[in-house]
C-alpha positions in Angstrom: 55.7 36.0 -2.2 54.5 34.8 -5.5 52.7 31.6 -6.4 49.9 30.3 -8.5 47.9 27.1 -8.9 45.3 25.6 -11.1 43.0 22.8 -10.4 40.3 20.9 -12.4 37.9 18.0 -12.0 36.0 15.7 -14.4 33.1 13.6 -13.2 32.0 10.6 -15.2 28.8 8.7 -14.5 28.6 5.8 -17.0 25.7 4.3 -15.0 23.5 4.7 -12.0 25.9 2.5 -9.9 29.2 3.8 -11.2 30.9 7.2 -10.6 34.5 8.3 -11.5 35.9 11.6 -10.3 39.3 12.6 -11.9 41.1 15.5 -10.3 44.4 17.2 -11.3 46.3 20.2 -10.0 49.5 22.2 -10.7 51.3 24.5 -8.3 54.2 26.8 -8.9 56.3 29.0 -6.7 59.0 31.5 -7.6 59.7 33.9 -4.8 61.9 35.5 -2.2 60.3 34.2 0.9 60.3 34.3 4.6 63.4 35.9 6.2 64.1 36.1 10.0 64.6 39.0 12.4 67.4 38.7 14.9 65.9 38.8 18.4 69.3 39.0 20.2 73.0 38.2 19.9 75.5 36.3 21.9 78.5 38.6 21.8 81.0 35.8 22.5 80.2 34.1 19.2 81.8 34.7 15.8 79.1 36.6 13.8 78.5 39.4 16.3 82.3 40.0 16.5 82.5 40.1 12.7 79.8 42.7 12.5 81.6 44.9 15.0 85.0 44.3 13.3 83.7 45.3 9.9 81.7 48.2 11.2 78.4 46.8 10.1 75.1 47.4 11.8 73.2 45.0 14.0 69.5 44.2 13.7 68.5 46.1 16.9 64.7 46.1 16.4 63.3 42.5 15.9 59.8 43.9 15.2 60.4 46.6 12.6 60.1 44.1 9.7 63.5 45.3 8.4 65.8 42.3 8.0 69.6 42.2 7.5 71.1 40.0 4.9 73.6 40.5 2.0 71.6 38.4 -0.5 67.9 37.7 -1.0 66.5 34.3 -0.3 65.4 32.1 -3.2 62.6 29.6 -3.3 61.1 27.7 -6.2 58.7 24.8 -6.4 56.9 23.0 -9.2 54.4 20.4 -8.2 51.5 18.5 -9.8 49.2 15.7 -8.8 46.4 13.6 -10.2 43.9 11.3 -8.5 41.0 9.1 -9.6 38.2 8.2 -7.2 36.0 5.3 -8.4 32.8 4.4 -6.7 30.7 1.4 -7.7 27.7 -0.4 -6.2 27.4 -4.2 -6.3 24.0 -5.0 -4.9 24.2 -4.0 -1.2 28.0 -3.5 -1.3 29.6 -0.1 -1.9 33.1 -0.2 -3.4 35.5 2.8 -3.4 38.9 3.0 -5.0 41.1 6.1 -4.7 44.4 6.2 -6.7 46.7 9.3 -6.3 50.0 10.4 -7.6 52.0 13.6 -6.6 55.4 14.9 -7.5 57.3 18.0 -6.8 60.8 19.6 -7.4 61.8 22.1 -4.7 64.8 24.5 -4.4 65.8 27.0 -1.7 68.8 29.1 -0.8 68.9 31.7 2.0 71.4 33.7 4.1 72.2 31.4 7.0 73.4 34.2 9.3 70.9 36.9 8.4 73.4 39.6 8.4 75.3 41.9 6.0 78.4 39.6 6.4 79.2 37.4 3.4 79.3 34.4 5.7 77.2 31.4 4.8 74.1 30.3 2.9 72.0 27.2 3.1 69.5 25.4 1.0 67.4 22.2 1.0 66.5 21.1 -2.5 64.5 18.0 -2.9 62.6 15.8 -5.5 59.7 13.7 -4.2 57.4 11.2 -6.0 54.4 9.7 -4.1 52.0 7.1 -5.2 49.0 5.8 -3.0 46.2 3.4 -3.5 43.2 2.8 -1.2 40.3 0.4 -1.6 37.2 0.1 0.6 34.1 -2.1 0.8 31.1 -1.0 2.9 27.8 -2.8 3.4 25.0 -3.3 6.0 23.4 -6.5 7.4 20.5 -6.1 9.8 21.6 -3.8 12.6 25.3 -3.9 11.6 27.3 -1.6 9.3 30.6 -3.0 8.0 33.7 -1.5 6.5 36.9 -3.2 5.3 39.8 -1.8 3.3 43.4 -1.7 2.4 45.9 1.1 1.8 49.3 1.2 -0.1 51.7 4.2 0.0 55.1 4.5 -1.9 57.4 7.5 -1.7 60.8 8.1 -3.1 62.7 11.3 -2.3 66.1 12.9 -3.0 67.3 15.6 -0.6 70.4 17.7 -1.6 70.9 19.9 1.5 73.9 22.2 1.4 75.8 25.0 3.2 77.7 27.4 1.0 80.8 29.2 2.4 80.9 33.0 1.9 84.1 35.0 1.3 84.1 36.5 4.8 83.9 33.2 6.5 86.6 31.8 4.2 88.9 34.7 5.3 88.3 33.8 8.9 89.6 30.3 8.1 92.4 32.0 6.1 91.4 29.9 3.1 90.0 32.3 0.4 90.0 29.4 -2.0 87.1 27.8 -0.2 84.8 30.8 -0.8 81.7 29.6 -2.8 82.4 25.9 -2.0 79.6 23.8 -0.6 79.2 21.3 2.2 76.5 19.1 1.1 74.5 15.9 1.4 73.0 13.6 -1.1 70.2 11.5 0.6 68.0 9.1 -1.2 65.2 7.7 0.9 62.4 5.3 0.1 59.2 4.6 2.1 56.7 1.8 1.6 53.6 1.5 3.7 50.9 -1.2 3.7 47.9 -1.3 5.9 44.6 -3.0 6.3 41.6 -1.8 8.3 38.1 -2.8 9.3 35.3 -1.5 11.5 31.8 -2.6 12.5 29.0 -0.4 13.8 26.2 -2.0 15.8 23.0 0.0 15.9 21.7 -1.4 19.3 18.6 0.8 19.1 17.4 4.0 17.5 19.2 5.9 20.2 22.4 3.9 20.8 25.2 2.6 18.6 28.7 1.2 19.0 31.7 1.2 16.7 34.7 -1.1 17.0 37.6 -1.0 14.5 41.3 -1.4 14.0 44.1 -0.8 11.5 47.3 -2.8 11.0 50.2 -0.8 9.5 53.5 -2.1 8.2 56.2 0.3 7.0 59.6 -0.1 5.4 62.1 2.8 5.1 65.6 2.9 3.6 68.2 5.6 3.2 71.4 6.0 1.2 73.1 9.1 2.6 76.4 10.7 1.6 77.8 13.9 3.2 80.7 15.9 1.9 82.2 18.1 4.6 86.0 18.7 4.1 86.0 21.4 6.8 84.5 19.3 9.5 81.8 21.9 10.2 78.9 19.3 10.3 80.6 16.2 11.7 82.9 15.5 8.7 82.4 13.5 5.5 80.7 10.1 5.8 78.2 7.9 4.2 75.4 5.8 5.7 73.1 3.1 4.3 70.3 1.9 6.5 66.9 0.4 6.5 64.3 -0.5 9.0 60.7 -1.8 9.4 58.0 -1.0 11.8 54.5 -2.4 12.4 51.6 -1.5 14.7 48.0 -2.5 15.3 45.9 0.6 16.3 42.4 0.0 17.6 39.5 2.4 18.0 36.1 2.2 19.7 33.3 4.6 20.1 29.8 4.9 21.4 27.0 7.4 20.6 23.7 8.0 22.4 21.0 10.2 21.0 18.8 11.6 23.8 16.7 13.3 21.1 17.0 14.2 17.5 18.7 17.4 18.6 21.1 16.1 21.3 23.8 13.4 21.1 26.6 12.3 23.4 29.6 10.3 22.4 32.8 8.7 23.7 35.7 7.5 21.8 39.1 5.8 22.4 41.7 5.4 19.7 45.3 4.8 19.2 47.5 6.5 16.6 50.9 5.4 15.2 53.7 7.4 13.4 56.5 5.2 12.1 60.2 5.8 12.7 62.6 7.0 10.1 65.8 8.6 9.1 67.0 12.2 9.1 68.0 13.0 5.5 69.3 16.7 6.0 72.9 17.8 6.8 74.1 16.8 10.2 75.8 14.4 12.5 75.6 10.7 11.6 74.9 9.8 15.2 71.4 11.3 14.9 70.3 9.9 11.6 67.6 7.4 12.9 64.6 7.8 15.2 61.9 5.5 16.5 58.1 5.3 16.1 55.7 7.4 18.1 52.4 6.2 19.4 49.5 8.1 21.0 46.3 7.1 22.8 43.4 9.5 22.5 40.3 9.7 24.8 37.4 12.0 24.1 33.9 12.5 25.3 31.5 15.2 24.1 28.0 16.5 23.4 26.6 17.8 20.1 23.3 19.6 20.0 21.0 21.8 18.0 18.1 23.7 19.5 15.3 26.1 18.6 14.7 24.6 15.1 18.4 24.3 14.6 19.0 28.0 15.0 21.4 27.4 18.0 24.2 24.9 17.7 26.4 24.0 20.7 29.2 21.4 20.9 31.5 20.6 23.8 34.4 18.1 23.9 36.8 16.9 26.6 40.0 15.1 25.5 43.1 13.5 26.8 46.1 12.4 24.6 49.0 10.3 25.9 52.1 10.0 23.8 54.9 7.4 24.0 58.3 8.1 22.3 56.9 11.4 21.0 58.9 12.7 18.0 60.2 16.3 18.1 62.4 18.4 15.8 65.3 20.2 17.3 68.7 21.7 16.3 71.7 19.4 16.4 74.1 20.8 18.9 77.0 18.8 17.5 77.2 21.2 14.5 77.8 25.0 14.4 74.8 25.9 12.3 71.1 25.3 12.4 70.5 21.8 11.2 67.3 20.4 12.7 66.9 16.7 13.3 64.0 14.5 14.5 64.5 12.9 17.9 62.4 10.8 20.3 61.6 12.7 23.5 59.8 10.1 25.6 56.4 10.6 27.2 54.0 13.6 26.8 50.4 14.4 27.3 47.7 16.9 26.2 44.4 17.5 27.9 41.7 20.1 27.2 38.2 21.2 26.5 36.7 22.6 23.4 33.5 24.6 23.3 31.5 25.9 20.2 28.3 27.9 19.9 26.6 29.3 16.9 23.3 31.1 17.0 21.1 32.6 14.3 19.9 35.6 16.3 17.7 36.7 13.4 17.1 35.7 9.9 20.1 37.9 8.9 22.3 38.0 12.0 24.5 35.0 13.1 26.7 35.0 16.2 29.4 32.5 16.9 32.1 31.8 19.5 34.7 29.0 20.1 37.0 28.4 23.0 39.8 25.8 23.4 41.8 25.4 26.6 44.5 22.9 26.9 47.6 21.8 28.8 50.3 20.1 26.6 53.5 19.1 28.2 56.3 16.6 28.1 56.4 14.1 31.0 60.1 13.2 30.5 63.0 13.7 28.3 65.6 16.4 27.6 66.9 18.3 24.6 70.3 17.3 23.0 71.9 20.2 25.0 70.7 18.7 28.3 67.8 21.2 28.9 64.7 19.5 30.3 61.7 19.4 28.0 58.7 21.6 29.1 55.7 22.6 27.1 54.8 21.1 23.7 55.4 24.0 21.3 52.7 25.5 19.1 50.0 24.2 21.5 48.4 27.4 23.0 47.0 27.3 26.5 43.8 28.8 25.0 42.4 29.9 21.7 39.1 31.8 21.3 37.2 33.0 18.3 34.4 35.5 18.5 32.5 36.3 15.2 29.4 38.0 13.9 27.9 37.9 10.4 25.2 40.0 9.0 23.5 39.2 5.6 21.6 41.7 3.4 19.7 40.7 0.3 20.6 42.9 -2.7 18.8 42.2 -5.9 19.0 38.5 -6.6 22.2 38.2 -4.7 23.3 38.6 -1.1 25.8 40.9 0.7 27.4 39.7 3.9 29.6 41.4 6.4 31.7 39.3 8.8 33.7 40.5 11.8 36.0 38.3 13.8 38.4 38.5 16.7 40.9 35.6 17.4 42.4 35.5 20.9 45.3 33.3 21.9 48.7 32.9 23.4 51.4 30.4 22.3 54.8 28.9 23.1 57.4 28.4 20.5 60.1 26.2 22.0 60.4 22.9 23.9 62.4 24.3 26.7 61.2 26.9 29.3 63.1 30.0 28.0 61.3 33.4 28.2 62.0 34.3 24.6 59.8 31.3 23.5 56.7 32.7 25.1 54.1 34.6 23.2 51.8 36.6 25.5 48.1 37.1 25.0 47.3 38.8 21.7 44.3 39.4 19.4 43.9 39.4 15.6 40.9 41.4 14.2 39.7 40.2 10.8 36.9 41.4 8.6 35.3 40.3 5.3 32.7 41.9 3.0 31.3 39.4 0.5 28.8 39.6 -2.3 27.4 36.4 -3.8 25.4 36.3 -7.1 21.9 34.9 -7.0 23.0 31.9 -9.2 25.8 31.1 -6.8 28.2 30.9 -9.7 30.4 33.9 -8.6 31.2 36.0 -5.6 33.6 38.8 -4.8 35.1 39.4 -1.3 36.9 42.4 0.1 38.9 41.1 3.1 41.3 42.3 5.8 43.4 40.3 8.3 45.2 41.5 11.5 43.6 44.9 11.1 45.2 46.3 14.2 48.7 45.4 12.7 49.9 43.4 15.7 53.5 42.2 15.7 53.5 38.6 16.9 56.3 36.1 17.1 55.3 33.0 15.1 58.5 30.9 15.2 61.8 31.0 17.1 65.1 29.5 16.2 67.6 29.5 19.1 71.1 29.5 17.6 72.6 31.6 20.4 74.8 28.7 21.4 76.1 28.0 17.9 79.7 29.1 17.6 79.4 30.7 14.1 76.0 32.3 14.2 75.4 33.3 17.9 71.8 34.6 17.4 68.2 33.9 18.2 66.0 34.3 15.2 62.2 35.0 15.1 59.6 35.0 12.3 56.7 37.3 12.6 53.1 36.6 11.7 51.7 38.5 8.8 51.2 42.2 9.4 47.9 44.0 8.4 47.0 42.3 5.1 44.1 43.0 2.8 42.9 42.1 -0.6 40.1 41.2 -3.0 39.1 37.7 -4.0 37.0 36.8 -7.0 35.6 33.2 -7.3 33.8 31.9 -10.4 32.3 28.4 -11.1 31.8 27.3 -14.7 
């Protein structure tokens, strides 16, 4: 992996009532990134048979961090952004304007089959330009606080996904002349989003307040898609032009009650909206569009500080109810991995989150967090007919235990932090055993020295110190006729380094 970034800010204060913060950053990647281990093979598919026919080895240990491929993957990215945040005060009204622009050029090419066979390669180059503008007005009258604003978002993207045919696959088709040829798509997509929002907070008393708000969003999307597929591997050659619009009003309401300066209870209800859109990568034209997703969120909780704010405790209970939830899954109509976005119907997530942080002494701080949740689909099936089960990447529990000890040294401070992260996970939407990640623990540590002026610090850190091998992602391509494998990506092994930060 190799990347670097630079970021800078300029703050202008031409008057006591005007502030302008200008921010810019630049990010660059040029690396040979993530490659996948083969978890297992389906011997009835083409790739395992080719390995045996050519006398080539299989990847028999998916956790040894030794991957099989005949070419290194490539990934490059060049991105930059700029933003300007203007704050002005007109009497009792606070005005805020945030203007932002971001652009990036991305290229990738990787070994599709992750094997020594010269079979196929895929990539997903794209160019994206994004402009956004937000304005807000905030003021107070008596016991009411008011906020109104508007938001504009415009994005234009070009996606040039491709599959490149290798010499061995060309030989299987008995067509050596197609070696090196590409099956590709050229997708130009535009998105325009407009929204207006407002909220009012009523301070009913020193202890009780209520907030009521809402947002109206209108979005337009269009796509001009051309796919070139002379071999018919991805549904054939075709072109599609489409556009659609969506709109949604999303309300929110909350109440807060302060039993004391150190204890507050709250309750909130809100709705979220994610617009529909179009799949712009390679694949079958039948799956090019998908519908909006909405979610209702309900939450109650307590926030507290005790013993002169030396002990902090928070607890929250929540329930989320999705309609037409969007999911990403492989398109079974094509013989390679080409994920598309689909609507899966209803789903829910419910859970509890606990946090405690205690300053045991002036130098010693103890902390713990615990999140327990159930996140499942209530209906729907994958394109291959399998019923949907758990929502992936939503662990049943996550816990973090940490301790920090600080020692004054000269004018600065030395701190030692130890942490253990406990969790499990599930990586696929169906109920297959290979998608389960059993309970595991990551042990992390950090030794930090900060200067007395606060202008610089140096940190020696280590992550996953016990060097656990944990599945992080799973791609199930066992049913694909060409590939016939399940791939996994592993979380980082034991990793350590030194970080120096300076402010000037």
